[in-house]
NUVO-536711 format. One line per 5 residues: number of its first residue (from 1); their letters; for each residue x, y, z of C-alpha. Coordinates in steps of 0.1 Angstrom, whole numbers, padded with zeros to 4 digits. Layout:
N
NUM) a) X Y Z | ...
//
This chain:
421
1) xxxxx) -0988 -0603 1694 | -1010 -0583 1670 | -1014 -0583 1633 | -1027 -0553 1614 | -1043 -0564 1582
6) xxxxx) -1059 -0531 1572 | -1058 -0527 1534 | -1058 -0492 1519 | -1053 -0498 1482 | -1077 -0497 1453
11) xxxxx) -1109 -0517 1456 | -1109 -0553 1442 | -1133 -0546 1414 | -1112 -0518 1398 | -1083 -0539 1385
16) xxxxx) -1067 -0573 1390 | -1047 -0578 1422 | -1015 -0585 1403 | -1020 -0553 1382 | -1025 -0533 1414
21) xxxxx) -0993 -0547 1429 | -0974 -0538 1397 | -0988 -0503 1397 | -0975 -0499 1433 | -0941 -0512 1424
26) xxxxx) -0941 -0494 1391 | -0948 -0461 1407 | -0920 -0466 1432 | -0896 -0478 1405 | -0904 -0447 1383
31) xxxxx) -0894 -0424 1411 | -0864 -0445 1421 | -0852 -0446 1385 | -0853 -0408 1381 | -0830 -0405 1411
36) xxxxx) -0808 -0434 1400 | -0804 -0419 1366 | -0790 -0388 1381 | -0766 -0409 1403 | -0754 -0429 1373
41) xxxxx) -0748 -0397 1354 | -0725 -0384 1382 | -0708 -0418 1387 | -0701 -0423 1350 | -0685 -0389 1347
46) xxxxx) -0665 -0391 1379 | -0653 -0427 1381 | -0631 -0446 1356 | -0641 -0481 1344 | -0614 -0496 1365
51) xxxxx) -0628 -0481 1397 | -0663 -0492 1387 | -0650 -0527 1380 | -0635 -0529 1415 | -0668 -0518 1431
56) xxxxx) -0687 -0542 1409 | -0665 -0571 1420 | -0670 -0564 1457 | -0707 -0558 1454 | -0712 -0589 1432
61) xxxxx) -0694 -0611 1458 | -0715 -0595 1486 | -0747 -0602 1468 | -0737 -0639 1462 | -0730 -0644 1498
66) xxxxx) -0762 -0626 1509 | -0783 -0651 1491 | -0774 -0676 1518 | -0800 -0658 1539 | -0828 -0668 1515
71) xxxxx) -0836 -0703 1529 | -0874 -0702 1524 | -0883 -0688 1558 | -0902 -0659 1543 | -0920 -0681 1517
76) xxxxx) -0932 -0703 1546 | -0947 -0672 1563 | -0966 -0663 1530 | -0982 -0698 1526 | -0990 -0703 1563
81) xxxxx) -1026 -0706 1572 | -1042 -0684 1599 | -1041 -0710 1626 | -1003 -0716 1624 | -0993 -0681 1615
86) xxxxx) -0984 -0669 1651 | -0962 -0699 1657 | -0946 -0698 1623 | -0936 -0661 1628 | -0921 -0668 1662
91) xxxxx) -0898 -0694 1648 | -0891 -0674 1617 | -0879 -0645 1638 | -0854 -0666 1656 | -0843 -0683 1624
96) xxxxx) -0837 -0650 1607 | -0813 -0639 1635 | -0794 -0672 1635 | -0790 -0673 1597 | -0781 -0636 1593
101) xxxxx) -0754 -0638 1620 | -0741 -0670 1605 | -0739 -0655 1570 | -0722 -0624 1585 | -0695 -0646 1600
106) xxxxx) -0691 -0664 1566 | -0686 -0631 1548 | -0660 -0619 1572 | -0642 -0652 1568 | -0643 -0648 1530
111) xxxxx) -0630 -0612 1534 | -0600 -0625 1554 | -0594 -0652 1527 | -0594 -0625 1500 | -0568 -0605 1520
116) xxxxx) -0546 -0635 1527 | -0549 -0655 1495 | -0553 -0628 1469 | -0533 -0600 1486 | -0562 -0575 1481
121) xxxxx) -0567 -0557 1514 | -0591 -0531 1499 | -0615 -0557 1485 | -0613 -0576 1518 | -0621 -0544 1537
126) xxxxx) -0651 -0537 1515 | -0665 -0572 1521 | -0659 -0569 1559 | -0677 -0535 1560 | -0707 -0547 1540
131) xxxxx) -0711 -0576 1565 | -0726 -0550 1588 | -0758 -0551 1567 | -0768 -0584 1583 | -0772 -0568 1617
136) xxxxx) -0802 -0548 1604 | -0820 -0575 1584 | -0835 -0599 1610 | -0855 -0572 1629 | -0876 -0563 1599
141) xxxxx) -0879 -0595 1577 | -0910 -0610 1595 | -0928 -0577 1590 | -0919 -0576 1553 | -0931 -0611 1546
146) xxxxx) -0963 -0606 1566 | -0970 -0575 1544 | -0964 -0595 1513 | -0987 -0623 1526 | -1014 -0597 1530
151) xxxxx) -1006 -0584 1495 | -0998 -0550 1508 | -0974 -0544 1480 | -0977 -0506 1481 | -0961 -0507 1516
156) xxxxx) -0932 -0530 1506 | -0926 -0511 1474 | -0924 -0478 1494 | -0897 -0493 1516 | -0876 -0504 1487
161) xxxxx) -0880 -0471 1469 | -0870 -0450 1499 | -0839 -0471 1505 | -0829 -0471 1468 | -0834 -0433 1466
166) xxxxx) -0813 -0428 1497 | -0786 -0451 1483 | -0785 -0432 1450 | -0784 -0398 1467 | -0757 -0408 1491
171) xxxxx) -0737 -0423 1463 | -0737 -0390 1445 | -0725 -0371 1476 | -0697 -0396 1482 | -0686 -0398 1446
176) xxxxx) -0683 -0360 1444 | -0664 -0358 1477 | -0644 -0390 1473 | -0643 -0405 1438 | -0635 -0441 1445
181) xxxxx) -0649 -0476 1447 | -0658 -0470 1483 | -0682 -0442 1473 | -0704 -0469 1455 | -0700 -0496 1482
186) xxxxx) -0706 -0477 1515 | -0742 -0465 1507 | -0753 -0502 1509 | -0744 -0502 1546 | -0754 -0466 1554
191) xxxxx) -0790 -0471 1541 | -0796 -0504 1559 | -0811 -0486 1590 | -0835 -0468 1566 | -0847 -0501 1553
196) xxxxx) -0852 -0514 1588 | -0872 -0484 1599 | -0894 -0487 1569 | -0898 -0525 1571 | -0910 -0523 1607
201) xxxxx) -0937 -0499 1597 | -0952 -0521 1569 | -0969 -0545 1593 | -0976 -0544 1631 | -0960 -0575 1646
206) xxxxx) -0942 -0583 1679 | -0926 -0615 1691 | -0950 -0633 1714 | -0933 -0653 1741 | -0966 -0669 1752
211) xxxxx) -0970 -0686 1718 | -0951 -0718 1713 | -0928 -0716 1683 | -0935 -0738 1653 | -0911 -0768 1649
216) xxxxx) -0882 -0764 1625 | -0897 -0793 1604 | -0924 -0769 1593 | -0897 -0750 1573 | -0880 -0780 1558
221) xxxxx) -0901 -0784 1526 | -0892 -0749 1514 | -0857 -0743 1528 | -0833 -0764 1507 | -0850 -0759 1473
226) xxxxx) -0855 -0722 1478 | -0819 -0717 1489 | -0806 -0736 1459 | -0829 -0717 1435 | -0818 -0684 1450
231) xxxxx) -0782 -0693 1448 | -0785 -0703 1412 | -0803 -0670 1404 | -0777 -0650 1422 | -0749 -0669 1405
236) xxxxx) -0764 -0661 1372 | -0770 -0624 1381 | -0737 -0618 1398 | -0714 -0646 1388 | -0713 -0633 1352
241) xxxxx) -0695 -0601 1365 | -0670 -0622 1385 | -0663 -0643 1353 | -0659 -0612 1331 | -0635 -0596 1356
246) xxxxx) -0615 -0629 1357 | -0614 -0635 1320 | -0613 -0600 1305 | -0600 -0578 1333 | -0614 -0549 1355
251) xxxxx) -0617 -0524 1326 | -0639 -0548 1306 | -0658 -0555 1339 | -0664 -0518 1343 | -0679 -0516 1308
256) xxxxx) -0700 -0547 1314 | -0712 -0535 1348 | -0722 -0502 1333 | -0740 -0518 1304 | -0757 -0543 1327
261) xxxxx) -0771 -0515 1348 | -0779 -0492 1319 | -0795 -0520 1298 | -0811 -0541 1325 | -0813 -0517 1355
266) xxxxx) -0850 -0507 1350 | -0862 -0539 1335 | -0845 -0562 1361 | -0862 -0542 1389 | -0895 -0547 1371
271) xxxxx) -0888 -0584 1367 | -0880 -0588 1404 | -0911 -0568 1413 | -0933 -0591 1391 | -0920 -0622 1410
276) xxxxx) -0925 -0606 1444 | -0961 -0595 1436 | -0971 -0627 1418 | -0961 -0652 1444 | -0984 -0641 1472
281) xxxxx) -1012 -0635 1446 | -1010 -0670 1432 | -1006 -0685 1467 | -1039 -0670 1476 | -1056 -0682 1445
286) xxxxx) -1078 -0714 1444 | -1068 -0745 1426 | -1094 -0738 1399 | -1082 -0702 1392 | -1044 -0704 1397
291) xxxxx) -1038 -0714 1360 | -1059 -0685 1346 | -1043 -0660 1371 | -1009 -0672 1360 | -1016 -0667 1323
296) xxxxx) -1033 -0633 1328 | -1005 -0620 1350 | -0979 -0632 1326 | -0996 -0613 1298 | -1000 -0581 1318
301) xxxxx) -0963 -0581 1327 | -0951 -0590 1292 | -0972 -0562 1277 | -0956 -0537 1300 | -0920 -0550 1296
306) xxxxx) -0917 -0556 1259 | -0919 -0520 1247 | -0893 -0509 1272 | -0869 -0536 1261 | -0873 -0527 1224
311) xxxxx) -0868 -0490 1231 | -0837 -0496 1252 | -0821 -0518 1226 | -0829 -0496 1196 | -0822 -0462 1212
316) xxxxx) -0790 -0472 1230 | -0767 -0456 1203 | -0784 -0423 1209 | -0790 -0420 1247 | -0758 -0436 1260
321) xxxxx) -0733 -0410 1247 | -0759 -0382 1251 | -0768 -0390 1288 | -0737 -0407 1302 | -0709 -0391 1281
326) xxxxx) -0689 -0399 1251 | -0664 -0419 1272 | -0691 -0446 1275 | -0699 -0448 1238 | -0679 -0481 1237
331) xxxxx) -0706 -0497 1259 | -0734 -0491 1234 | -0735 -0526 1219 | -0733 -0542 1253 | -0763 -0521 1266
336) xxxxx) -0784 -0531 1236 | -0775 -0568 1239 | -0781 -0570 1277 | -0814 -0552 1274 | -0827 -0582 1256
341) xxxxx) -0819 -0604 1286 | -0849 -0590 1304 | -0873 -0611 1284 | -0860 -0646 1294 | -0853 -0633 1329
346) xxxxx) -0890 -0622 1331 | -0901 -0656 1320 | -0879 -0673 1346 | -0891 -0650 1374 | -0928 -0656 1366
351) xxxxx) -0923 -0693 1363 | -0905 -0694 1397 | -0933 -0676 1414 | -0958 -0700 1398 | -0939 -0731 1410
356) xxxxx) -0936 -0717 1445 | -0973 -0710 1447 | -0979 -0746 1436 | -0955 -0757 1464 | -0932 -0773 1438
361) xxxxx) -0900 -0755 1446 | -0878 -0783 1432 | -0893 -0776 1397 | -0880 -0740 1401 | -0847 -0753 1413
366) xxxxx) -0842 -0775 1382 | -0852 -0747 1359 | -0828 -0722 1375 | -0800 -0747 1374 | -0804 -0753 1337
371) xxxxx) -0807 -0715 1329 | -0777 -0706 1351 | -0755 -0733 1335 | -0765 -0723 1300 | -0760 -0686 1305
376) xxxxx) -0726 -0689 1322 | -0713 -0714 1296 | -0725 -0691 1269 | -0707 -0661 1285 | -0675 -0680 1291
381) xxxxx) -0674 -0693 1255 | -0681 -0659 1241 | -0655 -0642 1264 | -0628 -0662 1245 | -0636 -0640 1215
386) xxxxx) -0647 -0606 1229 | -0669 -0588 1254 | -0696 -0585 1227 | -0696 -0623 1221 | -0698 -0628 1259
391) xxxxx) -0729 -0607 1261 | -0745 -0626 1232 | -0736 -0659 1248 | -0751 -0649 1281 | -0784 -0638 1266
396) xxxxx) -0786 -0668 1243 | -0780 -0692 1272 | -0809 -0677 1292 | -0832 -0676 1262 | -0829 -0712 1251
401) xxxxx) -0839 -0725 1285 | -0863 -0700 1300 | -0884 -0690 1270 | -0894 -0725 1259 | -0901 -0734 1296
406) xxxxx) -0924 -0705 1299 | -0943 -0714 1267 | -0947 -0750 1278 | -0960 -0740 1313 | -0985 -0715 1298
411) xxxxx) -0998 -0743 1275 | -1000 -0767 1304 | -1019 -0742 1326 | -1047 -0741 1300 | -1055 -0779 1303
416) xxxxx) -1076 -0778 1336 | -1097 -0750 1323 | -1103 -0768 1290 | -1112 -0800 1308 | -1136 -0781 1331
421) x) -1153 -0766 1301
//
């Protein structure tokens, strides 16, 4: 087995590691968003809200199921020391295959249940087809997490960007040729081989049969808590769409799904990138510096995010009908409201990365549980009145949990530095 740890990014002295990672992801996201904007324009003008709602339901259910693959295996690779890394990677590779195949079977079973219990063969067929994604994931996941461990964020950002651009381009082609929910769903499967090819290039690693695999107990401390946290986050991100579809119907879901992507599409990608970049950065920080690095990174990300959120919310009445068409003018208030959700989501993502780096994943689990419950309760209560009230309830539920938690953690992280002084 061989590890290639060559770093080709900007020298350490030029800017903070977290900022360099965000520049890499930001550049990739900028290119991706230009392509996605074109794709959204075509989709919005070719597909009715009902079709978009059907695709949103299938994709949301798929994303919820896919979270079952996030059981802390990659996080264990990131925090592994150099002596145990070879053995950890061997076991991780086997675990990735076992878990992905198991989740694939679960998704196919759920697809059959959707067909039988809800008499929805098209939705069942979409879920069954999307299960093919799990066949491509295991062969590239060890390499991705090794690249993250080495803080080679430019390489992992490039993989994500290439796949997303291919997804958007293929969506446009399919929507023009076949305006349907399938045109939005199928690119997720068709671009999986592109992701795999890119993932295997991010880091040179091969399974070494001569190295004894690490025992499964080495993964036990991260597994349950990471899985629960990821399930809670996914429930919050995708469960809202399932609830809107159930309570208000597919047309309202189509409007909500459009507004969610138009209002949170760019910023949610930024939030996810912050979490991905910050976790390995903090994991490699010393006990003396982790607090200051957390505070500095939080400030850097917030300064970049806040102007975008304000611009999206204020300018929504102008750019939504102009760019996406007058038929989406009804989504303007939802776009403006959901744009504001980026701020509490950012706070939660940065806190989660901090807790993982401190090897306190249960603290993240508790926080995500509270935020998810509050957000979905707010959404359900609001949905009894209108879609606008549902959006307000969702954003309010996130804010009352995640923003105070971030403020308290930022204050707590200053205490060791003050004591040392």
